[in-house]
N, C-alpha and C positions, 0 to 999 in steps of 0.2 A: 518569264517573268508572271509572277502571280499577282494577280489585284486581288483586295478585297471586296464583298457585294458593295459596303458601304463607300469603299473608297471609290468605285465606280460609280456609284448614285452621286455623289459628290462631285466628280467630272463631268456628268453629265447635266448637273446643276450648272457648274461652271461656266460650260460652255452655250447653253442655254441664255445665261445673265449673259456673258459677252456677246453675242449674236441679236440679243435682246437692246441692249447699248448702244450697237453700231447702228442697227435699222433707224433708233431714235438719232444717231447722230450725237451721241453724249462719248465726253469720252472716260477712260477707267484706267484706273491703276489697279495691281492686285492686292493691296491692302483695304481697299476698299469693299473686297469680297469677303465679309465677315460673318460669323454664323446667322446674327437677325437676317441679314440679307441671301443668303444661303434657304434658309426654312421659308421666307420669304417667296422667293422664286422657285424654291420645291413646292408651294400651295399655288400659286401663277401654273405652272404645269401641269399640276393636278386636275384643277380647273377646266384648263382646254382641254385635257383630255377628255373629263368629263363631258364639255359643252359638244366635244364632237361624238361623243355617244348618242348623246340624248336626242339632238336632231337628227330627223327620219321622216323627212318631206321630199314626196313622191315630186318626180319632173312631172310638171301638166303635158298634158297631151298634146300631139299639133295645133297651131291654129289653122282652121281650115274655112274655106266660104258658108255661113249660117252658123259659125259658132258662136258663142256668145261671147263680145268681145270684155266684157266687164269679168266675169267667172276666169276668163284667160289672164287678163291681167292681174287680177286675185289671187292667182298661183301662182304667177311666172314671180310676182313678189315675195310672195312666203317663200317660195324657193331659194330665188335670192339672197335672203332673209339668212336662208340656212347655210349657207356656202360662205365659205371667209377667204379671203384675197390674202395677200401679201400683209405682216401685218397685224393678221387676225381681224381685220376690217370685212362686214359683211357685205356682198356684192352689192347688194341694194342702195348701199351709199353711196358707191362708186360709178353705179348703171343710174342715172336717171331721165 
C-alpha cells in the first residue's frame, strides 16, 4: 500500500493530537479533528521540535566538597529547566 507524504504527515499529526488529548484526560471523537485543529496541532509539534533543538544547557559538574553551592544549584536548575518530562513539563517544575 502506497501512502502519500501528505497523508503520512496528517496521520502523524492525528496520532500526536490523540496522544495529547489522552494525556489531558479529555474525550475526543474523529469529527473533532478538523483542518484547523490539524494545522494548530502541526504548529504545536513544530514548536516542540524547535524547542528541543534550541536547548543546549550542559550538565553541571559533580558537586564535591569545596565547590561553590550557589553556582552548582543555579547550574542544576538551569539544566532541569531545559529538560522536559512527561507532558512537556520542565523537570525543574517537578523537582523542587
